[in-house]
C-alpha positions in Angstrom: -86.7 -5.8 -68.5 -83.9 -6.3 -65.9 -81.9 -9.4 -65.3 -83.3 -12.0 -63.0 -80.2 -13.0 -60.7 -81.7 -16.1 -59.9 -81.7 -17.1 -63.9 -78.3 -16.2 -65.2 -77.8 -16.3 -68.7 -75.2 -18.9 -70.2 -73.3 -18.5 -72.9 -71.7 -21.5 -75.1 -67.8 -21.6 -76.1 -64.4 -22.2 -75.2 -62.2 -22.1 -72.7 -58.4 -21.7 -74.0 -55.4 -21.9 -71.8 -52.4 -20.7 -73.0 -49.1 -22.8 -71.5 -45.7 -20.3 -71.9 -43.5 -19.3 -69.1 -41.9 -16.2 -68.1 -38.9 -15.9 -70.1 -40.5 -16.3 -73.5 -41.0 -12.7 -74.8 -43.0 -11.3 -78.1 -42.3 -7.8 -79.3 -40.2 -7.1 -76.1 -43.0 -8.3 -73.5 -43.5 -11.5 -71.7 -45.4 -13.6 -73.8 -48.0 -14.6 -71.1 -48.7 -10.6 -70.6 -48.5 -9.8 -74.0 -51.6 -12.4 -74.4 -53.7 -10.7 -72.2 -53.0 -7.4 -73.3 -53.9 -8.7 -76.6 -56.9 -10.6 -75.6 -57.7 -7.1 -73.5 -57.9 -4.6 -76.9 -59.3 -7.2 -78.9 -62.2 -6.9 -76.5 -62.0 -10.5 -74.7 -64.4 -10.3 -71.9 -61.4 -11.2 -69.3 -58.2 -13.3 -69.3 -56.1 -14.3 -66.2 -52.8 -14.8 -66.1 -51.6 -18.0 -63.6 -47.9 -18.3 -62.2 -47.7 -22.0 -61.7 -44.7 -23.7 -59.0 -43.7 -26.6 -61.9 -44.4 -28.1 -65.1 -43.3 -29.8 -68.2 -43.5 -29.9 -71.4 -43.1 -31.5 -75.0 -38.8 -31.8 -74.5 -39.6 -33.0 -70.9 -37.2 -30.3 -69.4 -38.8 -29.6 -66.0 -39.8 -25.8 -65.6 -39.7 -24.3 -61.9 -39.6 -21.3 -60.4 -36.4 -20.6 -58.5 -36.3 -18.4 -55.7 -34.1 -15.8 -57.2 -34.2 -16.3 -60.7 -38.1 -16.5 -62.2 -36.9 -17.1 -66.0 -38.1 -20.8 -66.2 -41.8 -20.4 -64.2 -44.4 -22.1 -66.2 -47.2 -19.5 -67.1 -50.7 -20.4 -68.0 -53.3 -17.5 -69.3 -57.0 -18.8 -69.6 -59.4 -17.2 -71.0 -63.6 -18.0 -71.4 -64.9 -17.0 -74.7 -66.8 -17.1 -77.7 -66.2 -19.5 -81.0 -65.8 -16.2 -82.8 -63.3 -15.0 -80.0 -61.3 -18.0 -80.5 -61.2 -17.8 -83.9 -60.2 -14.2 -84.0 -57.2 -14.5 -81.0 -55.5 -17.9 -82.7 -55.9 -16.1 -86.2 -53.7 -12.8 -84.4 -51.4 -15.7 -83.0 -50.9 -17.1 -86.6 -50.6 -13.7 -88.1 -48.1 -12.9 -85.4 -46.3 -15.9 -85.7 -46.3 -17.0 -82.3 -45.0 -20.0 -81.5 -47.0 -21.4 -78.0 -48.9 -24.6 -76.7 -52.7 -24.2 -76.0 -55.5 -26.0 -75.2 -59.2 -25.2 -76.2 -62.1 -26.8 -74.1 -66.2 -26.6 -75.1 -67.6 -24.7 -72.0 -70.5 -23.1 -71.0 -69.9 -19.8 -69.1 -71.9 -16.9 -67.9 -72.5 -14.2 -64.5 -74.3 -14.8 -61.6 -76.3 -11.9 -59.6 -77.4 -9.0 -60.8 -74.6 -7.1 -60.2 -72.7 -8.1 -62.9 -75.3 -9.0 -65.2 -74.9 -6.1 -67.5 -71.4 -7.7 -68.6 -70.2 -7.9 -72.3 -73.1 -10.7 -74.1 -74.8 -11.5 -71.2 -77.1 -8.7 -71.5 
């Protein structure tokens, strides 16, 4: 039976957002890049790395992208995941002893359109 493109399948899960900066490293890579690669290797459906102009964290120090040097640039990694995927990626971060601030918000997510109906979990 073909998926109806007019009625998308909706999943319930979480939006995980990790907040870091360009110079935070894990296993010799930018922590943000490592998070994206780790999510991919764990079979997570997708992750987006977003570079921000500026921000501040719990130390109240202003981090911003400089014209010449980027190590202080704030970065976000965002992914929409099932509850099981959220548990797996957070457990992996604990096992790797990664220190990173994150938010976990309940969301509904899905794909609209027949071209994308074969996405993992949305068949």
